[in-house]
C-alpha positions in Angstrom: 117.9 91.9 104.0 114.3 91.3 102.9 112.7 93.6 100.4 110.0 95.9 101.9 106.4 94.9 101.4 104.8 97.0 98.5 101.7 98.9 99.3 99.6 101.0 96.9 97.4 103.8 98.2 94.6 105.0 95.8 92.6 108.0 96.9 91.8 111.4 95.4 92.4 113.2 98.7 96.0 114.3 98.3 96.7 115.4 101.9 95.2 112.1 103.2 97.3 110.0 100.9 100.5 112.0 101.7 100.0 111.6 105.5 99.2 107.9 105.2 102.1 107.3 102.8 104.5 109.1 105.1 103.4 107.0 108.1 103.6 103.7 106.2 107.0 104.5 104.7 108.2 105.2 108.3 106.9 101.7 109.2 109.1 100.2 106.6 106.7 99.6 103.7 107.5 100.6 100.1 104.5 102.9 99.3 103.2 103.9 95.9 100.3 106.3 95.4 97.6 107.0 92.8 95.0 109.8 92.8 92.6 108.5 90.2 91.5 105.3 88.5 93.8 105.6 85.5 96.9 106.3 87.7 95.8 103.3 89.8 95.9 101.0 86.8 99.3 102.2 85.8 100.7 101.7 89.3 99.1 98.2 89.7 100.9 97.2 86.4 104.2 98.8 87.5 104.4 97.9 91.2 102.4 94.6 91.6 101.7 95.5 95.3 101.0 93.0 98.0 98.3 95.2 99.4 96.2 98.0 98.0 94.1 100.5 99.9 91.5 101.9 97.4 88.9 104.6 97.7 85.8 103.8 95.7 84.9 107.3 94.6 87.6 108.3 92.2 87.9 110.1 88.9 88.2 107.6 86.0 87.5 103.9 86.5 86.3 103.6 90.1 84.6 101.3 92.6 83.7 97.8 91.5 85.3 98.2 88.0 88.7 99.2 89.5 88.6 96.3 92.0 88.0 93.9 89.1 90.8 95.4 87.0 93.1 95.3 90.0 92.5 91.6 90.4 93.1 91.0 86.7 96.3 93.1 86.5 97.8 91.8 89.8 95.9 88.7 91.0 97.9 88.3 94.2 97.2 91.8 95.4 94.9 92.0 98.3 92.4 95.0 98.2 91.1 96.9 101.2 88.5 99.5 100.5 89.0 103.0 102.0 85.7 104.7 102.6 83.9 107.3 104.6 80.7 105.4 104.1 79.6 102.3 105.9 78.4 100.3 102.9 75.9 97.6 103.8 74.3 94.7 102.0 74.5 94.1 98.4 77.3 96.5 97.4 79.6 95.1 100.0 78.7 91.6 98.9 79.5 92.4 95.2 82.8 94.0 96.2 83.8 91.0 98.3 83.0 88.7 95.4 85.2 90.9 93.2 88.1 90.4 95.5 87.9 93.0 98.4 89.3 91.5 101.6 88.3 94.3 104.0 87.2 97.8 104.6 89.0 100.7 106.3 86.7 103.5 107.4 87.9 107.1 107.1 88.9 109.0 109.1 91.4 106.5 110.4 91.2 106.6 114.2 94.2 104.5 115.1 97.5 104.1 113.3 98.2 101.1 115.5 95.0 99.4 114.3 96.0 100.2 110.7 99.4 98.5 111.3 97.6 95.5 112.8 95.2 95.4 109.9 98.0 95.4 107.3 99.9 92.6 109.2 96.8 90.4 109.5 95.8 90.9 105.9 99.2 90.1 104.6 99.2 86.8 106.6 95.9 85.7 104.9 
């Protein structure tokens, strides 16, 4: 039996993280969580996830710095930014250069689309 794919959810909204973690666990993923930048760094080192969903506005290291650290700590981890803001232009470009492979806008409107996003991203 194959090991479940490891995901890391990083967001300071605890109820959002719990709901998303519960859903993804039911889908068969091994889900770890972090609620701030420092916890995120610890979890990245410990878990080495295949895919990380990361909010940019976090206590501690956040945004571009956390994306850069994630890629240094766990180079094979794919990063998708969780955001309520539709970033345009230069910031999105900087984040993509730092290693972000996609964006997921909150609130998440479709869990089916989330599953499809995960599957497509893991195949990249």
